[in-house]
C-alpha positions, -999 to +999 in steps of 0.1 A: +000+000+000+028+023+009+045+016-025+012+024-043+010+058-024+046+067-032+040+057-068+009+079-069+028+108-054+055+104-080+029+104-108+014+135-093+047+153-090+056+143-126+023+156-139+028+188-120+063+192-135+050+187-170+023+213-163+049+237-150+069+232-180+042+243-204+028+272-183+030+305-202+051+331-186+040+367-181+050+390-210+049+422-192+084+419-176+111+410-200+136+396-174+110+377-154+095+363-186+128+350-199+138+336-165+106+318-162+109+304-196+144+292-191+134+273-159+111+253-181+136+244-208+156+212-210+193+212-219+185+201-254+160+229-259+185+255-246+212+243-269+187+243-297+182+279-293+219+285-300+217+271-335+214+295-364+209+274-396+214+283-432+187+270-455+202+250-483+211+215-496+228+205-464+197+213-444+165+208-465+133+225-455+115+194-444+143+185-421+145+220-407+108+220-399+112+187-381+141+200-361+123+232-353+092+213-340+117+193-318+130+225-303+164+220-319+168+253-339+167+289-327+167+308-361+175+305-398+187+327-425+184+329-463+146+324-463+131+356-477+094+352-483+063+348-461+053+314-476+089+302-469+089+313-433+054+306-422+057+268-421+088+271-400+071+293-375+041+269-376+067+242-367+080+263-338+044+267-325+042+229-324+072+226-303+068+219-265+074+255-254+064+272-286+095+294-286+092+314-319+119+313-346+136+344-360+145+347-396+176+366-407+191+378-440+219+399-454+200+431-460+230+454-467+220+481-491+184+472-499+161+442-499+141+441-531+148+477-541+186+478-543+202+510-533+239+519-541+265+499-524+276+511-489+308+527-503+285+547-526+261+556-498+290+569-479+300+590-510+268+609-506+278+623-471+241+627-468+227+612-437+190+617-446+196+597-479+215+570-462+188+567-435+161+566-461+178+537-479+180+518-445+144+525-436+130+513-469+152+482-468+137+475-434+102+480-446+107+457-475+125+430-456+100+430-427+071+427-451+087+395-464+090+380-430+126+389-422+134+398-385+171+405-384+198+417-408+235+412-405+242+450-411+256+475-411+291+465-420+313+492-403+347+478-408+372+506-415+389+498-449+422+514-459+434+487-483+413+486-515+427+453-525+402+439-499+371+429-519+347+438-490+357+474-493+325+476-513+304+466-483+317+492-459+316+530-457+352+538-463+384+547-445+375+574-419+365+566-384+343+597-379+324+593-411+318+556-407+307+561-371+282+587-381+268+564-408+268+533-384+244+551-360+222+563-389+218+528-404+211+511-371+183+536-364+170+532-399+168+495-397+153+494-362+129+523-367+108+531-336+120+498-322+131+464-332+096+451-321+078+472-347+063+453-376+081+474-402+115+472-385+142+446-384+169+441-358+204+453-367+234+430-361+265+451-367+295+434-382+322+423-384+333+426-348+361+434-349+388+449-372+380+427-402+388+456-426+424+456-414+433+421-427+469+418-436+476+425-473+440+432-480+435+394-483+402+382-471+400+361-439+437+370-431+452+379-397+450+413-380+479+425-359+473+459-345+485+481-316+458+487-289+461+525-295+454+522-333+426+498-325+408+520-300+414+552-319+407+542-355+390+508-358+368+502-328+346+535-327+322+525-356+312+494-337+307+513-306+286+539-324+263+512-338+259+497-303+253+531-287+226+536-314+209+505-301+220+477-324+205+445-310+232+422-322+267+418-334+282+394-359+317+383-349+345+386-373+363+356-390+398+371-385+421+367-356+432+398-335+467+399-322+469+361-324+435+351-310+406+345-334+376+368-326+354+338-322+375+326-293+385+360-280+374+365-244+389+399-242+371+411-273+337+395-265+335+399-227+360+424-214+355+450-242+321+443-257+301+433-225+320+450-196+336+481-210+309+489-236+279+475-217+265+456-247+235+434-237+225+420-271+230+390-292+265+379-304+264+357-335+294+339-351+301+343-387+293+315-411+311+283-398+335+303-378+335+281-347+346+250-367+373+273-382+389+276-349+406+243-357+420+258-389+433+288-369+452+264-348+437+273-314+415+243-311+426+207-316+391+195-325+354+204-327+350+198-290+376+223-280+364+248-306+329+247-291+343+251-257+364+282-267+335+298-284+309+293-257+333+305-230+343+335-251+306+346-253+295+335-287+257+331-282+247+317-316+265+293-338+260+302-375+258+272-398+278+247-379+268+218-358+294+219-330+273+234-302+246+208-306+272+180-308+297+191-282+280+213-255+262+184-237+294+164-233+314+195-223+289+203-196+288+167-183+326+166-181+327+199-162+347+217-189+320+243-192+295+257-167+257+257-170+260+295-168+280+295-201+250+280-218+223+299-199+240+332-206+239+326-243+203+312-243+193+343-224+206+366-251+189+346-279+155+348-260+160+384-252+166+392-289+134+374-298+116+393-271+131+426-284+119+417-319+084+413-306+082+376-315+070+363-282+041+388-284+033+378-320+054+351-336+038+361-370+045+398-365+063+401-399+049+369-415+013+379-413-016+358-426-015+337-458-045+356-473-024+388-470+006+375-488+015+394-520+002+378-552+036+382-567+065+386-543+088+400-570+062+425-584+076+457-596+048+476-577+066+465-544+098+484-553+107+520-543+121+532-575+119+570-570+137+569-537+164+545-551+170+568-580+173+599-559+197+583-534+217+569-563+221+603-578+234+617-545+261+589-543+281+596-574+314+615-574+325+637-603+363+632-604+372+652-636+353+675-659+377+691-683+364+720-704+329+713-691+326+681-711+297+673-688+267+676-687+260+660-720+237+677-745+206+657-753+209+668-789+244+653-793+251+620-811+264+598-783+284+565-785+278+543-755+304+516-752+319+493-726+311+459-710+291+475-682+267+496-704+243+467-705+250+448-672+218+445-650+234+422-625+264+444-621+243+475-615+232+459-581+267+454-568+277+428-541+253+415-515+222+426-535+198+407-512+167+398-531+172+423-559+163+410-594+186+417-623+156+418-646+143+449-626+176+468-628+179+498-651+211+496-670+230+526-682+219+518-718+183+518-706+187+550-686+204+570-714+179+557-739+150+568-718+166+602-711+172+609-748+139+597-760+137+607-797+159+636-794+191+618-804+205+584-815+224+564-790+250+543-808+260+512-787+289+489-789+302+465-763+338+472-771+353+447-746+345+420-722+349+425-685+381+406-685+403+385-708+416+365-678+399+331-681+409+321-646+393+352-632+362+347-653+358+311-642+361+322-606+336+349-609+311+325-625+318+300-597+312+326-571+277+334-582+255+305-574+224+313-592+235+322-627+265+333-648+280+363-631+298+374-663+286+365-698+313+371-725+308+382-761+325+354-779+340+376-807+377+383-807+389+413-787+400+432-818+366+429-835+349+442-803+373+472-802+370+479-839+332+481-836+335+506-806+360+527-825+335+529-855+307+539-831+330+566-816+339+580-850+302+582-859+294+601-827+300+636-812+310+622-778+318+589-763+306+575-730+325+544-718+311+522-690+342+505-676+354+490-643+347+458-625+319+432-624+302+431-591+319+398-582+353+414-584+344+435-554+329+409-530+337+386-502+366+364-511+375+387-540+406+403-530+428+416-558+466+423-562+459+446-591+435+474-587+437+487-622+409+485-647+413+451-664+439+452-693+414+445-721+392+473-710+423+496-708+430+487-744+394+498-753+399+531-736+432+538-755+415+530-787+386+554-779+410+581-769+428+577-802+396+587-821+401+623-808+364+624-797+356+638-763+357+608-739+336+604-707+344+575-684+316+561-663+333+540-637+315+511-620+334+494-593+333+484-556+367+497-546+390+525-555+406+517-588+440+530-598+431+552-628+463+571-633+464+566-671+427+569-675+427+602-657+450+616-684+430+600-712+395+610-703+379+644-706+355+636-678+353+608-652+322+600-632+326+575-603+293+558-599+304+527-579+274+503-582+243+523-581+215+497-576+181+490-591+176+525-605+213+530-614+209+536-652+183+563-647+204+580-619+236+580-640+217+594-669+203+621-647+239+632-638+254+628-672+227+650-688+227+676-660+192+669-647+210+663-614+241+682-604+266+657-587+275+664-551+292+632-539+326+633-522+351+604-518+348+584-485+380+567-493+413+578-510+420+568-545+457+558-548+479+564-578+489+527-578+486+495-558+521+502-545+511+532-525+485+513-503+477+523-477+470+558-487+444+570-461+445+608-455+448+609-417+482+592-413+504+599-383+531+626-383+566+614-390+601+628-386+610+631-423+579+640-441+579+647-479+571+683-488+558+688-524+579+711-543+611+704-523+638+678-528+626+643-519+659+628-508+659+615-472+622+620-469+592+596-468+585+591-505+584+566-533+613+571-557+594+560-588+561+579-584+545+611-572+540+611-535+504+616-526+470+602-538+455+604-572+423+618-556+422+627-519+396+618-493+366+641-494+372+651-530+344+656-555+334+682-582+302+697-592+288+713-624+291+746-605+319+761-585+321+769-548+344+791-529+352+793-492+362+825-472+389+825-447+378+809-415+368+829-384+373+815-349+353+830-320+383+827-298+420+817-299+416+798-267+392+770-255+385+760-219+378+723-211+342+730-205+338+757-231+328+759-268+346+774-298+328+785-330+345+781-364+327+798-391+332+801-429+312+815-458+306+791-487+294+806-519+282+791-551+302+811-577+289+792-607+259+793-629+240+763-616+223+755-583+243+727-565+253+710-533+286+706-517+300+692-485+320+716-463+344+695-441+361+703-408+394+688-398+414+692-367+451+686-360+466+681-325+499+699-332+519+685-302+509+657-280+523+630-256+524+607-286+524+612-324+490+623-338+475+623-373+482+652-396+444+659-395+412+641-386+376+647-398+355+660-370+324+674-386+308+682-419+278+699-434+261+693-468+246+725-481+225+733-511+231+768-527+215+785-557+237+800-582+253+831-567+240+822-532+262+822-502+258+810-466+277+813-434+283+778-418+291+774-381+309+745-366+311+740-328+343+726-313+345+713-277+370+694-258+353+661-268+364+667-305+401+669-292+402+637-272+422+606-282+434+573-267+469+577-253+494+550-246+475+540-215+443+538-235+429+568-215+405+588-236+414+624-229+424+658-245+457+673-238+463+711-234+482+728-263+479+741-298+454+728-324+449+736-360+414+738-374+411+733-411+379+738-433+377+728-469+358+711-497+382+681-495+409+669-471+437+687-490+423+721-501+417+737-468+418+771-450+434+770-415+433+787-381+447+778-347+437+779-311+450+768-277+433+743-254+439+756-219 
């Protein structure tokens, strides 16, 4: 009888535990809700939440749904429609605890409407335009059921050999930091829990843009001062703006891979910066700890990652395979797992998914009839942002804008290249919806003039590179060659040029040449395209180069050959129309370079704000025993901040409100900018500061503020810049962030070289 009673008690307790395990937790209090939920979770369910799965051949949809229903997956990426995501969320709702899934995607510079690549967005120096691109991307992605994006990418890039230069915002810490905050707020809108917002996961943390030799996935070896001063601030700016997540970089930092770097992930990110969001590994990065040589096997790799603070494992299986055994053996603590699970659940809470798992998926009856319908695009906004992102590098004898009555020859392999218009990481953009340069110029001309087209050259004559580019693109051929011999293509282009009044040549890179895993040792335009340009120049007709590229290209020879050069980067869905707007003068270009253009690859790195040295080269003076290259001109081909307009601007001498600044005071630097030309136009007035003498060597100048201003022809405006002690602070050798008393130079100009200067003293 006693045994029966004990058995009954056991059954009763077991029933009670099951009941407790499925009791909904109150939603009102985030911490209480998550704590309550975690008490109900089994170890397998907890580890399941740490798995971020890529949908593909290795994990078919049927298996994914089965695993989700079993509580073994926390999120997926690369599913980008409501009908794709709904069955997976349905499976989550069949799981024991009904913990919702989140769905992630690389929404970098647009979702369905593709905006200019990030390097081009930075060229606009227009925070409103950049923010608009991010807000529209969030609206489009959320309407397709996407909850989180792995963006913005805020890696400082000072080596254009690196293919992912295209994905970032350039070389300058201040400019990239400003944009980082704007993009995070644009993606997350009024909050990551809003139906039309997506959570931002800033990347790649950290220092990925500084890989040695510009070679992707390479090591980073950097002094702490340079790290804190130049490379870390953009990540911090994104986090301060509220980014809900970080994606961890693939590179090592001073000998320790980021994915196993406890100092980076815990001491810096969590403790020093106070980050409380989700940390996600990059694709397969935990397994790659074996290749790095810090883990002997998958078991040790999983241990290093979870103890370093990597919450979610992207597309590898090591957490699910190894964490249970590591815990049982006492090699990790339960708290290591629980801390990671808590961040995953908190992110889902912040995305609003516990309140409504179908917040962004909606009901089936509300799904768009055609997901790819043109009516779902934001063409007008894309066109406007694209126009703002182009940089006019040269315009000899007012070659531009073109006259619509002129007979124009359009040549080059990128004139009819819809896939290349979109650039790298073009999300769910459709090449068929891209407006090519040929399309845009044809539409702009209408019946006013004939447009003569000739391809002139293929992207490259290097078969090895061509094969690689086509292998890189999984869905279709990246580059389709014209099979005719090179001389036939050039002869056809020369004939077109001779029959025209002016020649426009669309040249540069295919989008795959500026992409992840597409580092280059040669940043010239491919040789066969250079042959085309030489042949066009020989016709004697005015030559306009329209550059399409994802990195600064060394165009020393082309600068001399061309009468005008327009840097368009990769302009997105409406690129052809936007470029035509600029070429024909319907829009006056206003972009400025966010990255220096070197004369040759041998000059790299050529960033503008390099440190002072003991034997600097001075233009116009003998170069012996100074820091120079013997075989070329010292200095960039085009400096940071440079960009022309169809009008002219002048700056007055600067006025300072005082020649001294107290630590708690403010200083006003003012300058009058005037449009001295005949067209209305915009320009970017830039403020730089130099710390003349410090406890350690300091940069020759640093961007500290800028204003983009529109002026009518003949109009002038006084611009004011406020300078405080915060603008003068830097990280010293003890990593203390402070300003030091002494002399400072203030420079204001229309680029980083052509400036007016005054000085003041910090007391």
